[in-house]
C-alpha positions in Angstrom: 142.9 30.8 61.0 142.6 30.0 57.3 141.3 26.6 56.3 144.2 24.6 54.8 143.3 21.7 52.6 146.5 19.7 52.4 147.8 16.6 54.1 150.0 16.8 57.1 153.7 16.4 56.2 155.1 13.0 56.5 158.2 12.4 58.5 161.2 13.6 56.5 159.0 15.6 54.0 161.2 18.7 54.0 159.3 20.5 51.3 156.0 20.2 53.1 157.6 21.2 56.4 159.1 24.3 54.8 155.7 25.2 53.4 154.1 24.8 56.8 156.7 26.9 58.4 156.2 29.7 55.8 152.4 29.5 56.4 152.9 30.1 60.1 155.1 33.1 59.5 152.3 34.7 57.6 149.5 33.6 60.0 151.3 35.0 63.0 152.2 38.3 61.4 149.8 41.0 62.8 149.5 42.6 59.4 148.3 39.5 57.6 146.5 37.6 60.4 143.0 39.1 59.7 143.3 38.2 56.0 144.5 34.7 56.8 141.6 34.1 59.1 139.1 34.9 56.3 140.8 33.1 53.5 141.1 29.4 52.4 144.4 28.0 51.3 144.5 24.8 49.2 147.7 22.9 48.4 147.0 19.6 46.6 147.1 18.1 43.1 144.8 19.5 40.5 144.6 23.0 41.7 144.3 25.8 39.0 147.9 27.0 39.1 150.2 27.6 36.1 152.8 24.9 35.9 155.5 27.5 36.0 153.8 29.5 38.8 153.7 29.3 42.6 150.2 30.2 43.6 147.0 31.8 42.4 144.2 33.6 44.3 140.5 33.9 43.5 138.1 36.7 44.1 136.3 34.5 46.7 139.4 34.4 48.9 140.7 30.9 47.9 144.5 30.7 47.5 145.7 27.7 45.4 149.3 26.7 46.1 151.4 24.6 43.7 151.7 21.2 45.3 155.1 20.2 44.0 157.1 23.4 44.3 160.0 23.4 46.7 161.1 26.5 48.6 162.4 27.8 51.9 160.0 29.0 54.6 160.8 32.7 54.0 159.9 32.1 50.3 156.6 30.5 51.0 155.8 33.3 53.4 156.5 35.8 50.6 154.3 33.9 48.1 151.3 33.7 50.5 151.6 37.3 51.6 151.6 38.3 47.9 148.3 36.5 47.3 146.7 37.9 50.5 147.6 41.4 49.5 145.8 41.0 46.2 142.7 40.5 48.3 143.4 43.3 50.8 144.2 45.9 48.2 141.0 45.1 46.2 142.8 44.1 43.0 139.9 42.1 41.6 138.6 44.7 39.2 137.3 44.5 35.7 139.7 46.1 33.2 140.0 46.2 29.4 143.4 44.5 29.7 143.0 42.1 32.6 146.5 40.5 32.2 148.1 44.0 32.2 146.1 44.9 35.3 147.3 41.7 37.0 150.9 42.6 36.1 150.5 46.1 37.5 149.1 44.7 40.8 152.0 42.2 41.0 154.5 45.0 40.5 152.8 47.2 43.1 152.8 44.3 45.7 156.5 43.6 45.0 157.4 47.1 45.9 155.2 47.0 49.0 156.8 43.8 50.3 160.2 45.1 49.5 159.6 48.1 51.7 158.1 45.9 54.4 161.1 43.6 54.3 159.0 40.6 54.8 160.0 37.1 53.5 162.2 36.5 50.5 160.9 36.2 46.9 161.7 33.0 45.0 163.8 33.2 41.9 161.9 34.6 39.0 158.8 35.5 41.1 159.2 39.2 41.5 157.6 41.4 38.7 158.5 45.0 39.4 158.9 47.7 36.8 161.4 50.5 37.4 160.0 54.1 37.2 156.6 52.8 36.2 154.7 54.7 38.8 153.7 54.6 42.5 150.1 53.3 42.1 148.5 50.4 40.3 146.8 52.8 37.9 150.1 54.4 36.9 151.8 51.1 36.4 148.8 49.7 34.5 149.0 52.7 32.0 152.7 52.1 31.6 152.2 48.4 30.8 149.4 49.2 28.3 151.7 51.6 26.5 154.9 49.4 26.6 153.4 45.9 26.5 153.8 42.9 28.8 157.1 41.1 29.1 157.3 37.7 27.2 156.1 34.7 29.1 154.1 36.5 31.8 151.2 34.7 33.4 148.7 36.1 35.9 147.7 34.8 39.3 144.3 36.5 39.7 141.2 34.3 39.1 137.8 35.9 38.9 134.9 33.7 40.2 131.2 34.3 40.7 130.5 35.4 44.3 129.9 32.5 46.5 130.2 32.0 50.2 128.6 29.5 52.5 127.5 32.3 54.8 125.9 34.2 51.9 128.4 37.1 51.8 132.0 37.8 50.7 134.3 39.1 53.5 135.4 42.7 53.4 139.0 42.2 52.5 139.9 45.9 52.6 138.5 46.1 56.2 140.5 43.0 57.1 143.7 44.6 55.8 142.8 47.8 57.8 142.5 45.6 60.9 145.8 44.1 60.2 147.5 47.5 59.9 145.9 48.6 63.2 147.1 45.4 64.8 150.6 45.9 63.4 150.7 49.4 64.9 149.5 48.1 68.2 152.1 45.4 68.2 154.8 48.0 67.5 153.6 50.0 70.4 153.6 46.9 72.6 157.2 46.1 71.6 158.3 49.7 72.3 156.7 49.6 75.7 158.5 46.4 76.6 155.3 44.2 76.6 155.4 42.5 73.1 152.8 40.0 72.0 153.6 37.0 69.9 151.0 37.8 67.2 147.6 39.4 66.5 145.3 36.6 67.6 141.7 37.6 68.6 141.3 34.2 70.2 144.1 34.8 72.6 143.2 38.5 73.3 140.4 39.3 75.7 137.7 41.7 74.7 139.1 44.3 77.2 142.5 44.1 75.6 141.1 44.5 72.1 139.1 47.6 73.4 142.3 49.0 74.9 144.2 48.4 71.6 141.3 50.1 69.7 142.1 53.3 71.6 145.9 52.9 70.8 145.3 52.4 67.1 142.1 54.3 66.3 141.4 57.0 68.9 144.4 59.3 69.4 142.7 61.4 72.1 143.1 58.6 74.6 145.6 56.4 72.8 148.7 57.4 74.7 147.0 57.0 78.1 145.7 53.6 77.1 149.1 52.4 76.1 150.6 53.5 79.4 148.2 51.5 81.6 148.4 47.8 82.6 145.1 46.0 82.2 144.1 43.6 85.0 141.2 41.2 84.5 141.2 39.0 87.5 137.7 38.3 88.8 138.9 37.1 92.2 141.0 40.1 92.7 138.1 42.4 91.6 135.9 40.6 94.1 138.3 41.1 97.0 138.6 44.8 96.0 134.9 45.3 95.7 135.1 46.2 92.0 131.8 45.3 90.3 132.6 46.7 86.8 135.9 48.7 86.7 138.3 51.0 88.5 141.6 52.7 87.9 144.7 53.3 90.1 146.5 56.3 88.8 149.7 55.9 90.8 150.2 52.3 89.9 149.0 52.8 86.3 146.5 50.0 86.4 143.0 49.6 85.1 140.8 46.9 86.6 138.1 45.3 84.5 135.9 42.7 86.1 135.1 39.9 83.5 132.1 38.9 85.6 130.3 42.1 84.6 129.7 40.6 81.1 130.2 43.8 79.1 130.0 43.8 75.3 132.8 45.1 73.1 131.2 48.5 72.8 130.5 48.7 76.5 134.1 47.9 77.2 135.2 50.8 75.1 132.9 53.1 77.0 134.1 51.9 80.4 137.7 52.1 79.4 137.3 55.7 78.0 135.5 56.6 81.3 138.5 55.4 83.4 141.1 57.0 81.1 139.3 60.4 81.3 139.4 60.2 85.1 143.2 59.9 84.7 143.7 62.5 82.0 141.5 65.1 83.6 143.3 64.6 86.9 140.1 64.1 88.9 142.0 62.7 91.9 144.2 65.8 92.5 141.3 68.1 91.7 139.3 66.8 94.6 140.8 69.6 96.7 139.3 68.6 100.1 135.8 67.7 98.7 134.1 64.5 99.8 135.9 61.9 97.8 132.9 59.8 96.9 130.6 62.6 96.0 133.3 64.2 93.9 133.6 60.9 92.1 129.9 60.9 91.5 130.1 64.4 90.1 132.9 63.5 87.7 131.0 60.4 86.5 128.0 62.5 85.5 130.2 64.8 83.5 132.4 62.1 81.8 129.4 59.9 80.9 127.6 62.9 79.4 130.6 63.6 77.2 131.1 60.0 76.1 127.5 59.7 75.1 127.8 62.9 73.1 131.0 61.7 71.5 129.6 58.3 70.6 132.4 56.3 72.1 131.1 52.8 72.5 127.8 52.3 74.3 127.0 53.1 77.9 126.2 50.1 80.1 122.9 50.2 81.9 122.9 51.7 85.4 125.6 54.3 84.9 125.2 57.9 86.0 123.8 60.1 83.3 121.7 63.2 83.2 121.2 65.1 80.0 120.4 68.3 82.0 124.0 68.4 83.3 125.4 68.5 79.7 127.0 72.0 80.0 128.1 71.7 83.6 131.6 71.1 85.0 132.5 68.6 87.7 132.8 71.4 90.2 129.3 72.7 89.4 127.8 69.3 89.6 129.4 68.7 92.9 127.9 71.9 94.2 124.5 70.6 93.2 125.1 67.2 94.8 126.1 68.5 98.2 122.6 70.0 98.6 121.2 66.5 98.8 124.0 64.3 100.0 121.8 61.6 101.5 120.2 60.7 98.1 123.4 60.9 96.1 125.4 58.6 98.5 123.0 55.8 97.4 124.2 56.1 93.7 126.8 53.7 92.3 130.1 54.3 90.5 131.6 51.7 88.2 133.1 50.1 91.3 129.8 49.9 93.2 127.5 51.7 95.7 129.5 53.8 98.2 132.8 52.9 96.5 134.9 55.2 94.4 136.3 53.8 91.1 139.3 56.2 91.5 141.6 54.0 93.6 144.8 54.9 95.5 145.5 56.4 98.9 148.0 58.9 97.6 147.3 62.3 99.0 148.3 65.8 97.7 151.8 65.3 99.4 152.6 62.3 97.2 151.5 64.2 94.0 153.7 67.1 95.1 156.8 64.9 95.4 159.2 64.2 92.5 157.6 60.9 91.4 154.1 62.2 91.7 154.8 65.4 89.8 156.5 63.5 87.0 153.5 61.2 86.7 151.0 64.1 86.9 152.7 66.0 84.1 152.9 62.8 82.0 149.2 62.3 82.3 148.5 66.0 81.4 150.9 65.8 78.5 149.3 62.6 77.1 145.8 64.1 77.0 146.9 67.5 75.6 149.0 65.9 72.9 146.2 63.4 72.2 143.8 66.4 71.7 146.2 67.9 69.1 146.4 64.6 67.2 142.7 64.0 67.4 141.8 67.4 66.1 144.6 67.5 63.5 143.5 64.2 62.0 139.8 65.0 62.1 139.1 61.9 64.2 135.6 62.8 65.5 133.5 65.3 67.5 134.7 66.4 70.9 132.4 68.4 73.3 133.4 72.0 73.9 133.4 71.4 77.7 136.0 68.6 77.4 138.2 70.6 75.1 138.0 73.5 77.6 139.1 71.3 80.5 142.0 69.8 78.6 143.2 73.3 77.6 142.9 74.4 81.2 145.1 71.5 82.3 147.8 72.7 79.9 148.0 76.1 81.6 150.1 76.5 84.7 148.1 76.9 87.9 147.8 80.6 88.9 149.2 81.0 92.4 146.7 82.0 95.1 148.4 85.3 95.9 148.2 86.4 92.2 144.5 85.6 92.3 144.2 87.6 95.5 146.1 90.5 93.9 143.5 90.6 91.1 140.7 90.7 93.7 142.4 93.8 95.2 142.8 95.4 91.7 139.0 95.1 91.1 138.0 96.6 94.4 140.8 99.2 94.8 141.8 100.6 91.5 144.6 103.1 91.4 143.6 106.5 92.7 142.9 109.1 90.0 145.1 112.2 90.1 144.1 115.8 89.2 145.8 119.0 88.4 146.3 121.5 91.2 147.6 125.1 91.3 147.8 125.2 95.0 150.8 127.0 96.6 153.9 124.9 96.2 156.1 123.8 99.0 158.8 126.0 100.6 161.4 124.6 98.4 160.0 126.7 95.5 159.5 129.9 97.7 162.3 131.6 95.7 159.8 132.2 92.9 156.4 132.3 94.5 154.8 134.3 91.7 155.2 131.6 89.1 152.3 129.1 89.1 153.5 125.5 88.8 150.7 122.9 88.2 151.2 119.5 89.6 149.2 116.2 89.9 147.8 115.3 93.3 145.6 112.3 94.3 141.9 112.9 94.3 140.6 113.9 97.7 138.5 111.1 99.3 137.5 110.2 102.7 140.1 107.7 104.1 137.5 105.2 105.3 135.9 104.9 101.8 139.0 103.0 100.7 138.9 100.0 103.1 137.7 96.5 103.5 136.8 94.1 106.3 138.8 91.1 107.4 136.9 88.3 109.3 139.6 86.1 110.8 139.0 82.6 112.1 141.2 82.4 115.2 140.0 79.0 116.5 142.5 76.3 117.5 142.1 74.4 114.2 143.6 77.2 112.2 147.2 76.7 111.1 149.5 79.5 112.4 151.7 79.3 109.4 148.7 79.7 107.0 147.5 82.7 109.1 150.9 84.4 108.9 151.1 83.8 105.1 147.6 85.1 104.5 147.9 88.2 106.7 151.4 89.1 105.3 150.1 89.0 101.8 147.0 91.0 102.6 149.1 93.7 104.3 151.5 94.1 101.4 148.6 94.3 98.8 146.7 96.8 101.0 149.7 99.1 101.2 150.4 98.8 97.5 146.9 99.9 96.7 146.7 102.9 99.1 144.5 101.1 101.7 145.6 102.8 104.9 143.2 101.1 107.4 141.4 97.8 107.6 138.4 96.8 109.7 139.3 93.6 111.5 137.1 91.2 113.4 138.5 88.1 115.1 136.2 85.2 115.6 136.1 81.7 117.0 133.3 80.7 119.4 132.8 84.5 120.1 133.4 87.7 118.2 136.2 90.2 118.9 136.0 93.5 117.1 139.4 95.1 116.8 138.2 98.2 114.9 140.3 99.9 112.3 144.0 98.9 112.2 146.9 99.6 109.9 147.4 96.6 107.5 150.9 96.0 108.6 149.8 95.7 112.2 147.2 93.0 111.7 149.5 90.1 112.2 150.8 91.4 115.5 147.4 91.6 117.0 146.3 88.0 116.1 145.9 85.6 119.0 144.7 82.0 118.6 142.0 81.6 121.2 141.5 77.9 120.7 138.0 77.8 122.0 136.6 75.0 119.8 134.1 75.5 117.0 133.9 78.6 114.8 130.8 80.8 114.4 131.6 83.4 111.8 128.1 84.7 111.0 127.9 87.2 114.0 131.2 88.7 112.8 129.9 89.2 109.3 126.6 90.7 110.7 128.6 93.1 112.8 130.4 94.5 109.7 127.3 94.5 107.6 125.4 96.6 110.2 128.3 98.8 111.3 127.6 102.5 110.6 131.3 103.4 110.3 131.9 100.7 107.7 131.2 101.6 104.0 128.1 100.0 102.6 130.0 98.8 99.6 133.1 97.7 101.5 134.2 94.1 100.5 135.0 91.4 103.0 137.9 88.9 103.2 137.0 85.8 105.3 140.0 83.8 106.4 139.0 80.3 107.7 139.8 76.6 107.5 136.2 75.7 106.5 135.3 74.3 110.0 132.5 76.9 110.4 128.8 77.5 110.2 126.8 78.2 107.0 127.2 81.9 106.1 125.0 84.5 104.5 127.0 87.4 103.1 125.0 90.1 101.4 128.0 92.1 100.1 131.0 91.4 97.9 133.3 88.9 99.6 136.0 86.3 99.1 137.4 83.4 101.2 141.1 82.7 101.9 141.6 79.0 103.0 144.4 76.4 103.3 144.7 74.1 100.4 142.8 70.9 100.9 140.1 72.5 103.0 136.5 72.9 101.9 133.6 75.1 102.9 130.5 73.2 104.2 128.3 75.1 101.7 128.4 76.4 98.1 130.3 79.7 98.2 129.1 82.7 96.2 132.3 84.6 96.4 135.8 83.6 95.2 137.9 81.2 97.1 141.7 81.5 97.3 143.5 78.3 98.4 146.9 78.9 100.1 149.3 76.2 98.9 
């Protein structure tokens, strides 16, 4: 706080007590607290204050207060705030008419405090000119033209620069910090968690990092304001959190104070956890190994934050410049090729532990409460992107923008994706003109040629595809029925009359060509344990009666062997299941 050079009020000294109460109003106001902490306030006999004035302020940040003036606490708060704003607004400037400039600054501050509705001006203190202008420059020109009112005295004292630390504080930056703190305080009050005042000594470094996002980084500001910050070293120790973690369902961010992070490192770590939330990394896991998926997301997030210059990355975090343009899904596909090595890497929580907490599965996020929270997180990040770009608040990587935009779009249902797959492989049949003899219904005029359009003549088996169907006991019957019913309807809609079907579990069962609508009636769950799909795929790839360019649809739950498919193919799987290898074809997840 500011250094006050005045004696403690004696018992019954009402004037001194009122002054002290007014000082505390200003010191505990978020807007003025940074200015107060860098200034020095002197209230004693002999200070350079006009006998008819209340206070004066020097260019070195010393505020001299009249020692015998009597006022109420609100009036003293107004006087001190007035002097502090002279410093914050940078009013110590050399002008040809210094007293006119002082008067212009007084008038401007009077209007500012009137709009702020802070304190109450003492009688005769306010100097505000009506219709003189909205800036100090405009008011200054007005006063130079019209002249000063009689009896005006200034309160600005220019002094040679001096400071025991060898430098003058940046008063404009201090006022900017106060404005940011005031905005943060307003957000805290609106969220139901108000703070008494902006006091860096009472706020932890992690709380100040969180408030920096709220006030200065709109991309993540809304997410930061919606999370509770927990800094309990004993709780973090019990939960195995070495640095940080986030619980999306409980809306809590855990920061371990024992990690000893600097202010810039705390910003990096907090942005890391908030991006986990906003990009919905927990619900995007989709049956992948949870820890390896966390590792993949960490590589992508850390790469973006380094590129964006948000804070500084603590030592030991996962970062690889070669993965700069990769998505989390692509990085995961690389990781699973060497799982033994990547399982030894550490997240912000520690080795073998995910910093994405919570045991809520897809069912919880599909419920009412989970869906509301999921849409809230997506909306926070998408709106934050709009504010960030609209205000020109800094560079954002193209990959991050692309992922945020993708989260705004509704998810395309699996059957719509499957329909597009059919459209690519089975476009509508082209029709041609024909002058062949018409049907008997036109036999009354057989001599009149009547052209018509008929489908192009093609071999029936050229327009077909293969279905490799996993019929092991682990397959869900409802999923099978849904998949086969959809395939049948799309086949008929695209003039596919016959489909080559192979059932497979521990053995292969070739059903030959069947009508699409008859597939479901021939399926029998064998329940013979593990699934070996490669022989079924080899059978179709070598079959002489199957077109060499015929695509394959493989319906499985992922509990199968590693497959090698040399032709166009796609997988149909239940949501939450995952193939034990990196697929080359498309994968449609039945929800």
